[in-house]
C-alpha positions, 0 to 999 in steps of 0.5 A: 520802647524797641523791639525785644529778642526773646530766645525761643527753643527750635521747634517750640511751635511745632513740637507742643513743648510750647515755651518757658514762660519764666524764662522769657518774661525774665529776658523781657523783663531784664532788657526793660531794667536798664533804666533801674540798673543805672539807678542802682549803680547811680546809688552805689556811686553815691555810697561809696562817695558817703564813705569817702566823704565821712571819712574826710570829715573825720579826718577834720576832727581827728586835726581839730583835736590836734589843733586845740591842743596847740592853742590852749593856753592851759595845753601843751605849749604851756606846760612847764617841767621841772627837773630835779639834780638829786631825785632821791632827795627831791622831786617836783612838779610844775604847773603852767603858771611857774616861770621859767627858772633855777632854784637852790633847794636844801633838804635839811629833814623831812617831816615826820609823824608821831607814834607810841607802842605798848609793853608786849603782851603774849598774843594779840588775843590776851585779856587785857585789865580794864582802864582808860587813857587819853589819846591826844593829836597835836592840839586838839581836845584829847579823846578817852578811849576805854579799855572794857570787856567788849574790847580788852585784847590788843586786837580789839582795842586797835579795832575800837581805836581805828573805828573812832577815825580819831587821825590815828592807824592803831595796829597790833606788831608781834615780835619775839617779845610778844605782841604790841599795841602800835598808834601811829599818826596818820599825818606829819608835822609838829600837829600831829604829835601824839600824847597819851596822858592819865593811862590807867590800863597798865599797857606801858605806853612809851612814844617811839617817835615825836612828829617834825615838821620838814625843815630845807631851804629855797634860794637860802630862804629857810620853809618849814612844812607840816608835809613832805608835799610842798607847795607855794614856796614857788608859783606853780611848782610842787616839792615833793621831798624824799629824803634830807642831806643838810649838806647837799644843794639840789639844782631845780630847773623850771621851764617849758616842757619841750617833750610836750610841745614837740610831741603836741606839734607832731601829733598836728603834722600826723593829722594833718599828713593823714587828711590831706594823702586822703584828699589827694588821693582823689586827685591822682590818676591811676593808671589801672582804673585809667582814671583819678578817684571818683570824686576828683570832679567833687568841688566840695572835695577840690575846695577842701584840698585848697583851703588845707593847703592854704592854711599851712602856709599861713604866716604871721609878721615879726615875731623874732622871725619866727612867722610861720610852719617852716619857720620852726622846722615843720616844712610843706612838701610838693606833694602837699604833706608835712614834714618835721626837721628835728634839729631846727625844731628843737633849736627852736624850742630851745631858743625861741619858745616864747615865740614859738607859743606866740606864732601858735597862740598869738599876741599883739592884736595877731591871731596865731596860726593854731588860733586860726586853723581852730576856728577855720576847722570848727565852721568846716565842721559845723553840723549844719554849715559844714563844707563836708556835712551839707556835702553829706546832707546832700548825698543822702537826700539824692540817695534817699530820691534814687531809691524811692525812684528804684522802688517805684520802677520795680513796683512797675516790673512787679506788674509788668511780671505779672501782665508777661506772665498772662500774655505768654502763658496764653501764647504757651497754652496755643503753642502747646496745643498746635500739634493736636489742632494740627492733627485734627485739621490733617484728619478732617481733611483725610475724611473728605472724598475723593473728588475725581476729575472728568475728561 
């Protein structure tokens, strides 16, 4: 180890002021700490690299999510939509199994429930005569409803009926004539028609509505339905009847959900661009810093960039010309990012939808773009073998090793500090005693007899 310059105050050796031991020791240790400072800088650089690599890894997972949406055979590209020309009369939903096509539907009448009402009473709490009646829902077994001193008001009777969960809702309705008990079937259709018989309560039940099935035609075929939600008539399509108009034909168009497909493709482009932009920044020269990114020399990051750019140029053969991203309107720019030509993408969705789906999801023995990219991304993000996860593991190991070296170095510096403190404390004590020692010597010399020279 070379000599270490130590700054002492002028006159420290003659004034008796001694030296600042702490300052001297700190100066020496500051010089000897240079290797540790380099270790700490290496640790800082590795921590920064860890953050950047983790960001890339997160970007890979985000890209994988968007790619999965394109490769999922039950996802965005297989989604179907059903559009009605008269949503006031009919709406519809379609799942991925629905066949594309146009249908004509006429709704003659809606499915309705059944109801009864009693004659008016003074109030909902007016006492009623005791008795009973039979309540029957469709072809189910009739249920005996008893009015006794536990429920002999309209409110009490409604609560008693509702507590039995008979498929009927009982309530009290009050108008200018008084309070009435209303019974309404919970469901619609003929199987939910109400019937009241053998009434001995004196309430005078009147049937106010008879249950009916919905009646409609689908492409000329007559259909009856117990509910206003009709499924099974058109495969994968559920019809929701909202109104009846016997003479009004309704056009229902079933086809691919192009809006959802467009969004899924845009989500992929956004996720890809976000990741490739972050990666490219590591290799861009920064004139302020006079260098590229901290990871510009990292082989794993370069390999990631190369693979991502290669993935974007993947193509299949045939498929009516829909063979690569550019053929559907997704173009690769000079900076490595993707851009969407909305006009071309819309045309592809309108006229080559099946070909677009094939490009992403494959057919005829070929691997689709989304399928291949999904496999590659899962390999890249594998927790043990993935490119960046391996780099992150090495990064953690390197940081751990450097931290251990720093800890050992600091332990040595602590011992060194103790040694230097003892050493320079002794020097300090000597310097502080020097004036006294000098005075003693001067005094002793002065007390010596004068020697006279003899001529």
